N, C-alpha and C positions, 0 to 999 in steps of 0.2 A: 386572262390575268385576273387575279383576285383583287378585291377592293383595297386591301392593305398595300399591295405592290403598286397599285395605281396611284394612290396619293403619295406614296414614298417617291415615286418617279418624278413627281412634280415639285418636290421640296428643294429648297436652296442647297440642302446638304448633298443632293445628288451630284453636285459639281465640286465637292470638297472632299479631302481625304477623311475617311471615317474616324481616324484618330483625333481629328480636331474636335469631335463631339464627345470624346472620352478623355477629357483633360485631367492632369494630375495636380493642377493648382488653380487658384482663383483667377489668375490672369487668363488661363485657358478657358475657364467657364465664361468669362466676359466676352472673349472672342467668339465663342460659340453662340452666346446670346445675341450678339450683334448680327450674326448671320441669320439667326432665327427671327429676328425682329421684323424683317421684311418678307418672310416666307409666306407664300400663298396657302400653305397647308399647315400652318402653325397649330391651329386648333385641333384638327384631327390627329396630328402627331402627339400633342400633349394628352389627348383623351386616350389614345392607343397606349401610351406609356403608363397612364394611370390604371386603365383596365387590365393591362398585363402585369402590373406591379413590377415594372422594370426598375431595377435598383441602381443601375450605373448609367452615367452619361447625361448629356443635356438633350432633352426631348421637348419639343414645343417651346423652347426658350427657357425651360425650367431645369434647375439642377435636381439632384436626388433629394436634397434637403427640402427644397421648395415643393416637390411633388409629395413628399411625406406630409408636409403641412397642409397642402390642398386636400389630401385624402382624410386627414384628421378633421379638418373643418367640415368636410362633407359628411363624415360619420356623425359629428356632433349635431349638425343641422338635421340629419335624418332622425337621430334619436330625439331631438327636441320636438320634431313634428309628429312623432309617433305617439 
């Protein structure tokens, strides 16, 4: 089993319908975030979504918009330290 599949297997999301993490409204995002909040693999999940530039869904407790903001801050920090 590859590393990705291993951490995914341990996520809280493994016990939920996948559609729960691809909501169509803000209420759905909040429900997904609550599930992610206690997840033992929240950090690797978020880092995977950032590295893969995943555009849809809630990953690591962050919405698409939040992940875009994280990436922007990281790019700005990298540019400032260069």
